[in-house]
N, C-alpha and C positions, 0 to 999 in steps of 0.2 A: 855623787853630783856632783856633775863638774864645776871645776875652779872658773868655769867665765863666767861673771857679771852677768845674773836674770835679767832678761830687756825692760821687764817692770821695775827694778833696785830704777830710782832715781826718775820715776816721774812725777815728785810732787812738786812743782815749781817754786821756786825761793821765793816764802815770804808767805805761802799762801796756808794757813794759817786751817786747824781740824773742823773748826765749828762750818768754813766753807767746804773743805773736802765733805764733814760728815752730809752739808745741804745735798752739795752735787751728789752725792751717792744717792741722797732716794731723789731727790731731781730725774737720777738713772733707771732708779728702780721702779716710778714713775712710768716713765718712760717703755720701758718693758715690757710693762703689762699693759700699754696702750698697743705696742706691738702684738702681741697675742689678742685685746680682743681685736683685733683688724685682721687675724687669723682667722678668729670666729667665724668674724662677717663673710669671708673666702666660704668660709669653708658652708653658712646660712648662702649662699648666694649658691653653690655647686649642690646641696645639696636638696633645695630648694627647686633648682633645677631641673635635677634629677628626681624628685617626688614626680615635678610636674612630667616629664616625661610619660613614663609608667600610670600614670593620672589618664591618659592618654590613650595610653595599649589597654584599660583597665574602660573604660567608656568600649572602647569598640567590644570587647568584650562582653560588654553589657549588650548592645546591640546583636550583635550575634548568638545571644542566647537568647534573644527576644525582647528583652526589657531594654525597651528604648526609652520610657518615661521616665527612671532611672539616670537612662545617658545623659535624656536632655536634660534633666536637673542637674548633672556636674558639668553639661561642656556648657549651659548659663552661666549660670550663678555660680562656678568655679573656675570652669579653662578659661583662661589669659588673664585672671584678675589679680588687678595690682595686692602686693604681700601690703602696702601702707595706702593712705592715700596719695593717690599722682605716681603711684611710683614703682618699679618694682624690683628686686635685689639686685638687679648689676645698680642700680642710678642712688639705693640705699648705701651701697657700696664706694658707687662716686662719688657722692655727696661727702661722705666721712672722710674719703680722702682726700678730696682737694680743701677741707674746712679743718674741724676739728682734727684729726692726722696731721695735714700740713703744717696745723699756722704750731700745734706742740714739738715737731719732730724740729722746725723753725730755730726755734725756741729756749732747745734745750741745748741744738749749738749754738748760737749763739750766746748763752749764759757762759755754756763752757769754753766756749775761744774766749772772753772778755775775761774771765777770772781766774781760766787755768791754765790758759793756752791751746787751748782745743782737747786737752787730754782729758782721757774719758778712764773710767772704774779707776781712779787712785784709789778710794778705802779698801777696793779690791786683792789691785795689787800692792799692795804695804801690808796689809792682811793675808794674803801666800808668801811676801817676804819674812812676815814675824814666822807661822810654820815651817819654813825650811833651814830656819837656826837653829 
């Protein structure tokens, strides 16, 4: 172990109490889950898009095999269908990003700026410091 002071030492601003550090830690954990949910939305978007491309190929193959009725049903009822009423996957992602996600990120940063001089992961930094003693 080096004699250098770890970069996380002293992260807690003077006067910041344990209850506030705990609350900010919970807010940070909550934001991390929202970040993961956002990633899953992008997965949803990409997987649905890939499925759509494969669906088009399946329709072509059904037609080539002489199954026009089944290919027509897929074309009429499914191909190009919105995943939610009035929205395709990219619109779901955009609405999430522009609404809930943006609000969450902005409020987390605002609260962290107001209460902890913008410092992140104070509780985690202190835990790491305790572990290295």
